[in-house]
N, C-alpha and C positions, 0 to 999 in steps of 0.2 A: 394565299392569305395566310392562312393558318401557318402555311411555313414560313414564312417570312416573321410571323409575331413570336415564333420560335425562336428563331434563329437571332433576332432582338434580344430578348430575353436572355437565349445563350451570351448574347454577346455582352451586357449588362452583368451578367454575371461571371463573368470570366472577368472583367473588369475590376470586379465589386472590391477587392482585397486592396487596391490602389486606394480606396476611400477608408479604408481604418488603419490602426495602429496598433501598436505594441500587438499583446496575446491575439486580437482578435484577427490581426492581420496575417500572422503566423498560421494558427488553425486554422482560416480560414484558404490561405495558402496550401496547405498541407491537405485540406480536402478536395481544393481543384485538382493537383494533381494525382493525389488519388485514386477520386473520383473518375480519372480520363485516362489514365494510361493508355488503356487502345484507342483512345479517338485522338489521330494524328492532328487533324483539323484545330483542337484545341487546346494540343500540348503545346504545337507550332506558335499557336497562338499569345498563350501565355509565356514560352519563351521570349518572343520577340518585347514583352510586357516587362519585364524581369530584366531583360538588357537594358530596354531604355529606359526604363523609370525605376528600377528595384535597387534596397540595398542591399547591405554584402547580407544582411539576414535573410532578405528573401533569396539570392542567388544562392547561400548555403542548403536552401530547402530544397531550391534546383537540382541540384549537385545532389544531394540528396537519391529525389526522385530517381534523377537520370540516370546518373553513373552507380549509384551504391544500391539502389533498392533491387535490379534486377541480378545484379551478384549477390545480395542477400537471397533470395529465392531460389535461386540456382544451389547456394550451398546448405542450403536447409539446416541446420545446428553442427556445425564444425564449427571451430576453432577460430577460422577464419574470420565468421563472422563477429564474433567481439573485436576480433584487433580494427575490424570496423567500424563496429558503433565504438571505440575509443576513439579513432581519427575523427570522426563526424565528434564525440566532445570536446577535442582537443580545436577546434573549429570551430567550435560554437564559444568556447573559453575567448578563444584569441580575436573574439567580436566582442565582446562581452554579454552574450544573449543565454544569458543564463536560464530562460525558461528551453531553449533550445535544448542544452545541456541537459535541464531534468527530463527530457522528453526520451532522449535517446537514451541513459541513464534507466530510467523505468523498464524500457524496450529492453533492454540487457537482464535486466531484473528477469523479467516475463522470462526469455527464451534461459538463463541459468535453472529458473524455475521447472522447466520442463523438461531439462535434463537432470532433472533431482539433483543440483550441485547447489541444495539451498544455502549454503553459507555462501556464496558468490553471491546468489539471488540478494539475499538481504544486504550483502556492504553493497549492490547497487541501489538496491532502495534507500539507503543511507546517503550516499551521495547522490540520488536524486534531491531527499530531501534538505540538505544542506545546497541544493543551487533553487532549490525553491524559497526557499531560505534567504536568498539573497533580492528576491524582488524587494524594488526598490518604495513599492507602495505598499509592502508588509503585507500583501495579501496573500502570497504564495503561488503568485499568478492565476489564482483564481481554480488552481488547481484541485477540487474536492474529489474527486474520485480516484487520485493518484495519491494524497492524503490518507484517503480510506483503505487504499491496499497495502500503507505502509503501516497503517497504525489494527490493520487487523493480523500483518504479522508478531508485533509485540501482543498483542491478544493472544497468538497461537505460543508465543514465547512466556507468557503468566504476567508480563511488563502492565498490569492493569492500570497503570499510575498513566504511563507514556500513552498508553492506545488512549483515556478521556483527554489528553491533552490532544494529539492531532487530531481525533476525530471530531472534538469540539469545536475546535478550528474549520477543520473542512465543513462543518454543520452553518457556517457563522459567513462563507465566504462567493454563497451563491450556487447555481448549479447549471450554470449555462454549458458548462463543459462535462456534467455526467452524462454516462448511457442514458440514465433513465433517472428527471426529476423526482419522481414521484417513489420510483422505486429505490433510490437512493436514500431517499429522507428515511424511508422504512430501516435500512439496514444499516443506516448507518446510526441511528437515535437507538433500536434495538443492541448495537455494538456497544456503545457509551451504555445504556442500561445497564449490560450486563456486564461490562464492567466495573462498577459501582458495585453490581450483584457480589462479583468473587471479591471484592475489597472490602462486604460487606457493610457498605455504606446504603444501607436498605429505603429509608427516605427517597434518598439523591434516587436511586436506581429505581423507586415507584414510577417519579416522576416522569422517565425519560420515557419508563418501558407501557407508559400510558399513552404518552405522545406516541410509541410507536402503534397502539393499538387504536389508537385515533387515525389515524392517516390511514391504516389500513381498512377500516371500518368505512371512511367516505366513498372506497370504491369497492366496498363490499369482497375487496381482497381476505378470501377465508384463510388460504395457506398464512398469512403473516398476521390474521387475526387472531389463530390458533395457537402460532407458535409466541405471540405477545401476551396471551393469555393466561398460556402454561406458565411463561417466564412470570407473569404476574403472583401466578400459585406459589411457583418456587420461594419468594418474596416471603409469602402469609406462610410454609411450609416454615424456612426456616425460623420464623419466626413464633414458631408453636400454635400460630391459627390454625388449627388442623381443619375446622369445618367449612372455613372461606378457602382454604387451598381443595378440600376436596369440592369443594362448587367449580372451582375456575378449573380444575384442571377434568373435572370430567366433559366441563364443555368445548376444551380446548382439545379433547383425543377426540371428538366427534367432528371436528375441521378436519385435524391432521390426519387420523385415517381416511378420509373421503377424501385428501391430495395425497396422500403416499409417504409424508415427511416420517420416515421410519426411525430416525434418530430423538426425533423428536418423542414420536411414541413412545419407542421404547424408554428414557428418558420421564416423560411424564407418569404413562405405566410404574415405575419403578417408587416416583415418590407417591404417586396416591396409593401404590399397595403398602406403603411405608405408613401414612395418614389413618389410613385402615388397620392397619398392626398397633400403631397409637392410639388410637382409638374404642380399641376391644372388638373390632368389628371383622375377624378372621374370616369367615365363611368367604369375603370379596376378595381375599389377597391371592390367594393360588389362579385365576384367573388371568388375574394382570398382571402377573408373574410369568405366566407363559406366553403370554400378548408379549410380552417385556423381549423376551427372549428369540420370539420369532423373528419379529419387526428389527431388533440389533444385527441381524444375521444377513438381514435383505440387506444392510448397506453397512461394510464391513470396513469401508474405506473412510467412514465419515471419523471427524475429529475427535467425536464423542465415543467411540465403541469401549474403549477399554475401560473407561469411566462408568458408562454405561452396567456391563460386566462385573465391574466393580461391587458396584451397589445394587446391581441385580443379586447375587447373591450374599450380599450382607443381610439385604432383607427375607433372604430364601434361608438363609442358614439361621436367622432370628426365629421366624417364622417354625420350621421343623424342631428347634429349642423348645419354642413354645408348644409344640406337640407331643414332645419326650422320644421323638424318634431322634436317637441317637445316630444311628450308621448315615443319613440322610445331615444331622449337622453337620458330622465331621466332614463329610463330600462337600456340601457346602464350603464349610471352613476351608476346607484346603483348595477350593477354586477363588475363594478370594483371596488368597497368599501368593494364587501363581499370576492371577491378572494385576495384581497390586507389584507383584514383580516387575511384569509385563510393562506396567505402566511409568514404575520407575526409570527401568532404563528407555523407554521414550522417551520421557522427561529430560535425561538425563544426554540423550542425544540432541535436542531440544537445544538446551541450553547449552550442550559446545558449541552448535549450530553457532546460535548468538555471538555465544563468545569470539567464534573465528570471523564472522564476517564483521564484528564490532573492532577487534582486533586489526583485522587487514584493512576495515576504512581506517581507523586512527592513525597505524604506520601510515599508506600512505598519504595520508592527510600530512603527518610529521615532515615525510620525505619531502614533501612539496613545499611547506616552510622551511625547508633546509634549505632546499633548493634556491627559492625565491629569496631566502638571505643570502646566500652564495652568489648569486647576481647581482643584488645590491651591495654588499663587500667589492664585487668585484667593478662595478659602477665608480662605487666609491674612492676605490684602488686607484680606478684608470685617471679619477677625476682628480684626486688626489699627486699624480706624478704630472698633469698638465700644469696643474697650481704650480708645484716644483719649479718643473722645465721653465714655463714662463719668465717667476722670479729668478731665476738661474739667470735666464737667457737676459732679462731688465739689467741684471746685476753685472755681468759683462759687458753691456750695451751701454751699461752708466760708468762700469770704471777703465773701458776702449776711450770713451768723451772725458774724460777728465785728464787722463794721463795726454790725450790730444790739446784740452786746453791748456795745461802746466806748458807742454812744447810750443805750443803759440803766443804765451806770456812769456817763457824763458828769452 
């Protein structure tokens, strides 16, 4: 009895994509193939359904999973992988399925990122964004997660205006295709809030960061409660409201320490120490600076590492200047210069990555447009030639008939 029910449920699930359309259909069919590759019975049934009732898009998805996915798994991250994805993109574009094209582009971006080919990764993300923008409903195929990934890349490049634009779109088109809707809401609203904060739009930043805190608080997610609370503290710190900033940083650090969120521990300790410096509570400064240094060393790969080190040594230099310790003042001033130089070099590298990715994207896009125009011109030339040939033939026929008519009259 249970076996029959199970088989019936499985059968219904295999058939389910046929009742769907658009993104729901492609997403479901992708999942059916991806989750059942080792189940020959399910795959055989899927293949039969796609063959009998499938659309061109269904058959392309089938082709990917049966013909290309095994190759991708065996090739690891060799250049051939990207050739395969380019082929899939071309096939998707040939049938005007821009959703599938976007899917293959975002996959290319992930693979390039793993290889640390960050410029190519960004280029692929730009193509993904371009494909998503071709959604006829204007909803970017409801791919909030892909938009968030691309927005996050713009945040790394310090293009906060573009980050806000994309992350806001992501926040309005639904959570159906995100890894975890609740988690996604937190990270996406925080991204928007921090982008406004970096652009010094403090009221907007406060609004979005409070939303992040509310979302985290509903499920008592102390990690994100700590992050959001500390980020709200930074708004007050930058606006000179040090009493409120101290209160928020103190609370945030309790949660971040418990969960080992070391980059935030380092950042919040630096800012809290500066708040104490600015309110003449010098005894509380040094323990926080020591904690910041230890925390930042625990996570040297985080994106905030260099900025945290600069802030740490800046506050330390001011602290020891206040204490009239000339030697340590000079030492920490030298450390500020050292890490500022490293930060500038890192920033130059990221800007180069951004510029190379955008240039490659635009060059290829221009090349595609030129090729399209060339094809149009060829078609127009052929059409014009045909028209001329028809007119010439018509004239010859008319001329011959006229001569024959004159002969008859004569």
